[in-house]
VOBA-1610 file (N, C-alpha, C; in pm, whole numbers, padded with zeros to 5 digits, always signed):
BEGIN
Ser-01770-02839-01533Ser-01628-02810-01547Ser-01609-02663-01584Ser-01501-02605-01540Ser-01477-02463-01570Ser-01430-02442-01713Thr-01406-02549-01785Thr-01361-02534-01924Thr-01472-02574-02020Trp-01597-02558-01982Trp-01710-02598-02067Trp-01709-02527-02202Trp-01650-02412-02207Trp-01653-02332-02329Trp-01540-02364-02425Arg-01442-02439-02380Arg-01330-02471-02468Arg-01371-02576-02571Arg-01316-02563-02687Arg-01348-02656-02795Arg-01268-02784-02781Ser-01335-02895-02798Ser-01262-03022-02798Ser-01239-03071-02941Lys-01315-03015-03036Lys-01302-03054-03176Lys-01256-02934-03256Pro-01194-02957-03370Pro-01157-02845-03456Pro-01283-02774-03505Arg-01272-02645-03528Arg-01385-02565-03575Arg-01424-02611-03715Pro-01556-02634-03739Pro-01600-02675-03873Pro-01580-02564-03974Gln-01557-02602-04098Gln-01541-02506-04207Gln-01678-02469-04259Gly-01692-02353-04311Gly-01819-02309-04367Gly-01858-02175-04309Arg-01957-02115-04373Arg-01998-01981-04332Arg-02055-01978-04192Trp-02137-02075-04158Trp-02195-02083-04024Trp-02130-02199-03953Ser-02090-02177-03832Ser-02013-02280-03763Ser-02093-02406-03738Gly-02224-02400-03743Gly-02306-02518-03720Gly-02332-02598-03845His-02287-02550-03961His-02317-02618-04088His-02188-02640-04166Ser-02180-02754-04229Ser-02062-02781-04310Ser-02081-02735-04454Ser-02204-02719-04498Ser-02225-02667-04633Ser-02214-02516-04630Gly-02201-02455-04738Gly-02190-02309-04742Gly-02325-02242-04741Ala-02429-02310-04695Ala-02566-02257-04697Ala-02576-02129-04615Thr-02671-02046-04655Thr-02689-01918-04586Thr-02803-01922-04487Ser-02844-02039-04447Ser-02952-02048-04348Ser-02899-02006-04212Arg-02991-01978-04124Arg-02951-01936-03988Arg-02886-02053-03914Pro-02790-02022-03827Pro-02725-02130-03752Pro-02819-02187-03646Ser-02792-02306-03609Ser-02866-02370-03501Ser-02836-02298-03370Pro-02935-02281-03282Pro-02911-02209-03156Pro-02807-02276-03067Thr-02772-02396-03091Thr-02675-02465-03006Thr-02538-02473-03069Thr-02507-02384-03159Thr-02377-02388-03225Thr-02266-02357-03127Ser-02150-02403-03160Ser-02036-02382-03071Ser-01998-02235-03063Ser-02021-02156-03167Ser-01985-02014-03161Ser-02071-01943-03057Met-02194-01985-03041Met-02279-01924-02939Met-02231-01961-02799Arg-02182-02084-02786Arg-02130-02125-02656Arg-02002-02051-02623Glu-01925-02014-02725Glu-01798-01945-02703Glu-01815-01795-02683Thr-01924-01739-02727Thr-01942-01594-02724Thr-01939-01535-02583Pro-02016-01583-02484Pro-02012-01519-02352Pro-01873-01518-02288Pro-01800-01631-02288Pro-01666-01625-02228Pro-01573-01533-02306Ala-01586-01532-02438Ala-01498-01446-02518Ala-01528-01299-02489Lys-01656-01266-02478Lys-01694-01128-02446Lys-01647-01089-02306Thr-01663-01180-02213Thr-01618-01154-02076Thr-01467-01134-02072Ala-01395-01221-02140Ala-01248-01208-02143Ala-01208-01077-02206Gly-01278-01037-02313Gly-01248-00910-02379Gly-01275-00792-02287Ala-01385-00799-02212Ala-01418-00691-02118Ala-01313-00682-02008Val-01270-00797-01958Val-01167-00797-01853Val-01037-00739-01908Arg-00994-00785-02026Arg-00871-00731-02085Arg-00883-00581-02109Gly-00997-00538-02157Gly-01017-00397-02189Gly-01018-00306-02067Asn-01064-00359-01955Asn-01074-00276-01834Asn-00954-00292-01741Ile-00914-00414-01717Ile-00807-00437-01621Ile-00670-00410-01682Ser-00652-00443-01806Ser-00521-00422-01869Ser-00487-00274-01882Asn-00587-00188-01881Asn-00564-00046-01899Asn-00572+00033-01769Val-00573-00036-01656Val-00585+00032-01527Val-00474+00134-01508Ser-00353+00102-01547Ser-00242+00193-01523Ser-00234+00306-01624Asn-00322+00310-01721Asn-00317+00414-01823Asn-00327+00553-01763Leu-00422+00574-01671Leu-00438+00705-01609Leu-00313+00744-01531Ser-00265+00654-01446Ser-00147+00687-01365Ser-00024+00712-01454Gln-00010+00633-01559Gln+00103+00655-01650Gln+00092+00789-01723Ser-00030+00826-01759Ser-00050+00955-01826Ser-00018+01070-01731Leu-00061+01055-01606Leu-00031+01160-01506Leu+00119+01172-01481Leu+00186+01059-01470Leu+00331+01062-01449Leu+00403+01123-01568Leu+00362+01086-01686Leu+00424+01143-01806Leu+00407+01294-01808Ser+00288+01339-01772Ser+00262+01483-01767Ser+00351+01551-01662Ala+00363+01487-01545Ala+00446+01544-01438Ala+00594+01547-01479Phe+00643+01438-01537Phe+00785+01430-01573Phe+00822+01526-01686Thr+00728+01559-01769Thr+00758+01651-01880Thr+00726+01796-01847Ser+00678+01818-01725Ser+00648+01955-01681Ser+00776+02036-01669Pro+00774+02163-01708Pro+00894+02246-01696Pro+00934+02270-01549Asp+00840+02251-01456Asp+00868+02273-01313Asp+00912+02145-01241Tyr+00921+02033-01314Tyr+00949+01905-01250Tyr+01076+01906-01165Glu+01186+01949-01220Glu+01313+01947-01146Glu+01307+02035-01021Lys+01246+02151-01033Lys+01234+02242-00919Lys+01146+02179-00810Glu+01033+02121-00849Glu+00943+02058-00752Glu+01008+01936-00688Lys+01083+01859-00765Lys+01152+01741-00713Lys+01255+01783-00607Lys+01328+01890-00634Lys+01426+01940-00538Lys+01358+01989-00410Gln+01245+02059-00425Gln+01170+02108-00309Gln+01124+01991-00222Lys+01069+01887-00283Lys+01021+01770-00207Lys+01137+01697-00140Phe+01249+01688-00210Phe+01367+01626-00150Phe+01409+01703-00025Glu+01415+01834-00035Glu+01455+01917+00079Glu+01355+01905+00193Leu+01227+01895+00161Leu+01125+01879+00265Leu+01144+01747+00340Leu+01161+01638+00265Leu+01182+01507+00329Leu+01312+01506+00409Lys+01415+01569+00355Lys+01543+01576+00426Lys+01527+01652+00558Ser+01454+01763+00557Ser+01435+01840+00681Ser+01357+01759+00784Arg+01260+01680+00739Arg+01183+01596+00831Arg+01272+01486+00890Tyr+01354+01425+00806Tyr+01445+01321+00854Tyr+01543+01379+00957Leu+01600+01494+00926Leu+01695+01557+01020Leu+01628+01595+01150Lys+01501+01635+01146Lys+01427+01669+01268Lys+01402+01544+01351Val+01374+01433+01284Val+01357+01306+01356Val+01487+01269+01427Lys+01598+01274+01354Lys+01728+01239+01413Lys+01763+01332+01529Glu+01739+01461+01511Glu+01767+01560+01617Glu+01683+01532+01741Thr+01555+01504+01721Thr+01465+01479+01834Thr+01501+01349+01905Leu+01533+01246+01829Leu+01568+01117+01890Leu+01701+01122+01964Ala+01781+01223+01941Ala+01910+01236+02009Ala+01895+01272+02156Gln+01776+01313+02198Gln+01755+01346+02339Gln+01770+01219+02424Lys+01844+01231+02532Lys+01879+01116+02615Lys+01759+01045+02675Lys+01653+01119+02709Lys+01539+01057+02778Lys+01472+00949+02693Tyr+01480+00960+02563Tyr+01414+00862+02477Tyr+01487+00729+02472Ala+01616+00729+02493Ala+01697+00607+02484Ala+01654+00501+02585Gln+01590+00543+02692Gln+01543+00448+02793Gln+01433+00357+02738Tyr+01355+00407+02643Tyr+01240+00332+02594Tyr+01248+00288+02448Phe+01324+00358+02367Phe+01336+00319+02226Phe+01460+00380+02164Ser+01502+00316+02054Ser+01616+00368+01978Ser+01588+00347+01829Ala+01642+00435+01748Ala+01620+00427+01604Ala+01702+00314+01544Leu+01639+00237+01459Leu+01710+00136+01382Leu+01771+00204+01259Pro+01872+00145+01200Pro+01931+00207+01079Pro+01822+00236+00976Cys+01833+00351+00916Cys+01729+00398+00824Cys+01794+00446+00695Asn+01746+00395+00582Asn+01802+00439+00454Asn+01693+00493+00361Ser+01581+00530+00417Ser+01471+00577+00335Ser+01428+00715+00381Gly+01363+00786+00296Gly+01316+00918+00332Gly+01172+00920+00374Tyr+01114+00805+00405Tyr+00972+00797+00436Tyr+00941+00739+00572Phe+01015+00637+00614Phe+00985+00566+00738Phe+01110+00552+00823Ile+01086+00534+00953Ile+01194+00498+01043Ile+01134+00402+01146Cys+01210+00302+01184Cys+01165+00207+01285Cys+01236+00235+01416Leu+01158+00227+01523Leu+01212+00244+01657Leu+01205+00111+01729Lys+01319+00062+01774Lys+01323-00062+01850Lys+01289-00028+01993Leu+01187-00096+02046Leu+01143-00069+02182Leu+01229-00144+02283Ala+01240-00086+02401Ala+01317-00149+02509Ala+01250-00280+02551Ala+01329-00366+02609Ala+01277-00494+02657Ala+01163-00469+02755Gly+01060-00551+02745Gly+00945-00538+02834Gly+00833-00452+02779Leu+00857-00386+02667Leu+00752-00307+02605Leu+00688-00386+02492Asp+00557-00384+02488Asp+00483-00453+02384Asp+00447-00352+02274Ala+00500-00373+02155Ala+00481-00279+02044Ala+00333-00259+02012Asp+00255-00365+02016Asp+00114-00351+01983Asp+00039-00274+02092Ala+00075-00294+02217Ala+00013-00218+02326Ala+00047-00070+02313Val+00170-00039+02278Val+00212+00101+02257Val+00134+00159+02139Arg+00121+00084+02032Arg+00046+00130+01914Arg-00098+00162+01949Lys-00163+00071+02023Lys-00304+00093+02059Lys-00320+00215+02148Leu-00232+00232+02246Leu-00239+00348+02335Leu-00214+00478+02256Leu-00119+00475+02166Leu-00093+00593+02082Leu-00217+00633+02003Leu-00285+00534+01950Leu-00404+00561+01870Leu-00520+00611+01956Glu-00544+00543+02067Glu-00658+00577+02153Glu-00640+00708+02227Lys-00525+00729+02287Lys-00506+00845+02375Lys-00438+00964+02308Tyr-00346+00936+02215Tyr-00265+01044+02157Tyr-00299+01075+02011Asp-00399+01005+01957Asp-00440+01027+01819Asp-00320+01019+01724Thr-00236+00921+01750Thr-00113+00902+01674Thr-00111+00760+01618Gly-00098+00747+01488Gly-00096+00616+01425Gly+00044+00573+01387Val+00078+00453+01425Val+00207+00392+01388Val+00178+00246+01352Ile+00277+00180+01295Ile+00268+00038+01264Ile+00350-00038+01367Ser+00289-00139+01429Ser+00365-00219+01525Ser+00423-00341+01454Leu+00548-00366+01482Leu+00621-00481+01431Leu+00678-00550+01554Lys+00678-00676+01557Lys+00725-00757+01669Lys+00774-00677+01791Asp+00892-00621+01787Asp+00946-00547+01902Asp+00980-00403+01864Ser+00919-00356+01755Ser+00949-00222+01704Ser+00821-00154+01658Ile+00831-00025+01639Ile+00722+00047+01576Ile+00779+00125+01458Arg+00698+00138+01354Arg+00741+00207+01233Arg+00666+00339+01222Leu+00741+00445+01199Leu+00683+00578+01185Leu+00692+00622+01040Ala+00584+00678+00990Ala+00585+00737+00857Ala+00609+00886+00874Phe+00732+00923+00907Phe+00762+01063+00935Phe+00748+01152+00811Ser+00747+01092+00695Ser+00736+01169+00571Ser+00603+01241+00560Ser+00503+01193+00632Ser+00371+01255+00625Ser+00342+01347+00744Val+00442+01366+00828Val+00425+01452+00947Val+00493+01586+00922Pro+00420+01696+00943Pro+00485+01827+00926Pro+00608+01837+01016Thr+00712+01901+00967Thr+00839+01908+01039Thr+00823+01959+01181Asp+00740+02059+01201Asp+00724+02116+01335Asp+00645+02025+01430Lys+00582+01919+01379Lys+00506+01825+01462Lys+00586+01700+01499Ile+00704+01686+01443Ile+00784+01566+01468Ile+00824+01553+01616Pro+00867+01660+01683Pro+00896+01645+01827Pro+00774+01597+01907Glu+00655+01644+01870Glu+00533+01600+01938Glu+00507+01452+01911Leu+00531+01407+01790Leu+00516+01266+01756Leu+00607+01179+01843Ile+00733+01217+01852Ile+00829+01139+01931Ile+00791+01145+02080Glu+00747+01259+02126Glu+00705+01274+02266Glu+00582+01187+02294Asn+00490+01180+02201Asn+00373+01093+02218Asn+00416+00947+02234Ile+00511+00906+02155Ile+00562+00768+02163Ile+00627+00746+02299Tyr+00704+00841+02342Tyr+00770+00833+02474Tyr+00666+00819+02585Gln+00563+00905+02582Gln+00459+00901+02685Gln+00383+00769+02682Ala+00354+00718+02564Ala+00285+00589+02552Ala+00372+00476+02605Cys+00502+00484+02582Cys+00593+00383+02637Cys+00595+00389+02790Leu+00600+00510+02843Leu+00597+00526+02989Leu+00471+00462+03048Glu+00357+00495+02990Glu+00230+00443+03041Glu+00219+00292+03022Thr+00262+00243+02908Thr+00255+00100+02881Thr+00345+00024+02977Lys+00465+00075+03000Lys+00559+00012+03093Lys+00499+00010+03233Ser+00438+00123+03272Ser+00376+00134+03404Ser+00262+00034+03419Gln+00177+00024+03318Gln+00065-00070+03323Gln+00114-00213+03324Phe+00224-00239+03252Phe+00279-00373+03245Phe+00337-00413+03382Gln+00401-00317+03450Gln+00461-00347+03581Gln+00354-00349+03691Asn+00249-00267+03676Asn+00141-00261+03773Asn+00010-00287+03700Pro-00025-00411+03673Pro-00142-00441+03591Pro-00274-00393+03651Asn-00280-00369+03782Asn-00404-00323+03845Asn-00428-00174+03825Val-00327-00099+03784Val-00338+00045+03763Val-00386+00069+03621Lys-00494+00145+03607Lys-00545+00176+03472Lys-00550+00323+03450
//
């Protein structure tokens, strides 16, 4: 049983858990305290290591938040993400892309999902992007998700163009399965 170490009886009184008299002799090797020691030590080790996992990250965040440059750096990062988002919107406004995908409503500064046109397989587009265009995206049922927040602003048009080209090729292969 997984509860072999749990006590079924109340702990005996006395100096040594294996003896009821107050004698100072050594405890019997089969005392209940010896049976409880390994699980207690293991539980203590787990609590000591796992419970404190976030200590480093919390210390780093506290240091960052109390930095005199925090507000300035936060504003810079906000402006950077905003410029990337605006570049995505500007690039997606080109008419040629509407034939193969359109942006879904986006309220985040990190990702945007593109709904693919009917007949396009999101996973096939994802695989082609990775294999041929060295571009990674996440495929979702009939959409792909872009992490534009990690793409330099000047590379965003190339990212969108890669998706467009992969859609063209995937659509072509889907319509003409013998063409590779």
